[in-house]
C-alpha positions in Angstrom: 0.2 -0.1 0.1 1.3 3.4 -0.8 1.2 6.0 1.7 0.0 9.7 0.5 0.8 12.7 2.6 -0.4 16.6 2.1 2.6 18.4 0.4 1.1 21.4 1.7 1.3 22.2 5.6 -2.1 21.9 7.2 -1.2 24.0 9.6 -1.4 27.2 7.1 -4.7 26.4 5.9 -8.0 27.6 7.6 -11.5 27.5 7.0 -14.3 30.0 7.7 -18.0 29.2 7.4 -21.3 30.2 8.4 -24.0 28.4 10.3 -26.6 27.5 8.7 -29.2 28.8 11.2 -32.6 28.1 10.0 -31.7 24.7 8.3 -29.5 23.4 10.9 -28.5 23.8 14.2 -24.9 24.4 15.1 -24.9 21.6 17.6 -25.7 18.7 14.8 -24.2 20.9 11.7 -20.6 21.1 13.7 -20.3 17.4 12.9 -20.4 18.0 9.3 -17.9 20.6 9.5 -15.2 19.0 11.8 -15.2 15.6 11.1 -14.1 16.2 7.6 -11.5 18.4 8.6 -10.2 16.1 11.2 -9.9 13.5 8.7 -8.0 15.8 6.1 -5.7 17.2 8.9 -7.0 20.4 9.4 -7.0 22.1 12.7 -8.2 26.0 12.1 -12.0 26.1 12.0 -13.8 29.3 12.0 -17.5 29.8 12.0 -19.6 32.8 12.0 -22.2 34.1 13.6 -21.3 33.5 17.6 -23.7 30.3 18.6 -21.7 29.4 21.7 -21.8 25.6 21.1 -18.7 23.5 22.4 -17.1 21.8 19.5 -16.6 18.2 20.7 -14.2 17.0 18.0 -10.6 17.6 20.0 -8.6 17.6 16.8 -10.2 20.5 15.3 -10.0 24.2 17.0 -13.7 26.1 16.6 -13.4 29.8 17.0 -16.6 31.5 16.4 -16.7 35.1 15.0 -19.5 37.7 15.2 -18.8 38.7 11.6 -16.8 38.0 8.7 -15.3 41.6 8.5 -14.0 40.7 12.3 -12.6 37.9 11.0 -10.7 39.5 8.3 -9.4 42.2 10.5 -7.5 40.0 12.7 -6.4 37.5 9.5 -5.1 40.4 7.0 -2.1 38.3 5.9 -4.1 35.3 4.8 -4.8 34.7 1.0 -8.5 34.4 0.8 -10.2 31.6 -1.7 -14.0 32.2 -1.8 -15.8 29.3 -2.1 -18.9 30.3 -4.1 -21.5 29.1 -7.0 -21.1 30.7 -10.5 -23.8 33.2 -10.7 -24.5 36.4 -11.8 -23.1 38.1 -8.9 -19.5 36.2 -9.6 -19.3 35.4 -13.2 -15.5 35.3 -13.0 -15.0 32.1 -10.8 -11.9 29.9 -11.4 -13.7 26.1 -11.8 -12.3 23.7 -8.8 -10.9 21.2 -11.5 -8.9 24.1 -13.0 -7.9 25.4 -9.8 -4.4 25.6 -8.2 -4.5 25.6 -4.4 -2.4 28.1 -2.5 0.9 27.0 -0.8 1.1 29.6 1.3 -1.3 30.4 4.3 -4.7 30.9 3.1 -8.4 30.5 4.4 -11.1 29.3 2.5 -14.3 31.3 2.7 -17.8 29.7 2.6 -21.0 31.4 2.6 -24.5 30.2 3.5 -27.6 29.7 1.4 -28.8 33.4 2.3 -25.0 35.2 2.3 -22.5 35.5 -0.4 -19.5 36.7 1.5 -17.2 37.5 -1.5 -19.4 40.4 -3.0 -18.2 42.5 0.2 -15.1 41.1 1.1 -13.1 39.9 -2.0 -9.3 41.6 -2.3 -7.3 42.0 -5.4 -5.5 38.3 -5.4 -8.1 36.8 -3.9 -9.7 33.8 -5.6 -13.6 32.8 -6.3 -13.4 28.8 -6.8 -16.4 27.0 -7.9 -17.3 23.6 -8.0 -18.5 22.1 -11.2 -21.7 19.8 -11.2 -23.8 18.4 -13.8 -26.8 21.2 -13.8 -24.4 24.2 -12.0 -27.3 25.1 -10.0 -25.2 25.8 -6.9 -27.1 23.8 -4.6 -23.9 22.1 -2.6 -24.4 22.8 1.2 -21.3 24.7 2.5 -19.9 21.7 4.2 -20.5 19.3 1.4 -18.5 21.8 -0.6 -15.7 21.6 1.8 -15.1 18.1 1.7 -15.0 18.3 -2.3 -12.4 21.3 -1.7 -10.4 19.1 0.8 -10.3 16.2 -1.4 -9.3 18.2 -4.5 -6.4 20.0 -2.4 -5.2 16.3 -1.0 -5.4 14.9 -4.9 -3.4 17.7 -6.4 -1.2 17.7 -4.0 0.0 14.2 -4.9 0.7 15.1 -8.3 
């Protein structure tokens, strides 16, 4: 059996998401995020807004923030990779299958069913990545997109 290992330092990779309050409860949604993050070796997990839950996954550190703005103010040095469906608001996305993941400190930023953080928080040099599907309707939940991103990052690191 061949052993594979990330070529990218996982301590330099962060994930920022938005609780789907109204569709899920953070107490159960946390497992949809924390388990894939643990399995792919990523420890820095951030969510908006503050729910007050206790993360039960010891290998993954959860930090809750009051807003995207607050997170970005405290993390200016990280390259931002927004994960959003291609739409009229974000027509210049890069398809994930064509995307080269950063080898520098970065944060993958996910919106929610009702909020696209790209519009208000994208800077020059930040990327917007979309996951291609058969219908391209943008119906993946952020935690589902997270798993696809993690897998794509791992596979491409093997090249």
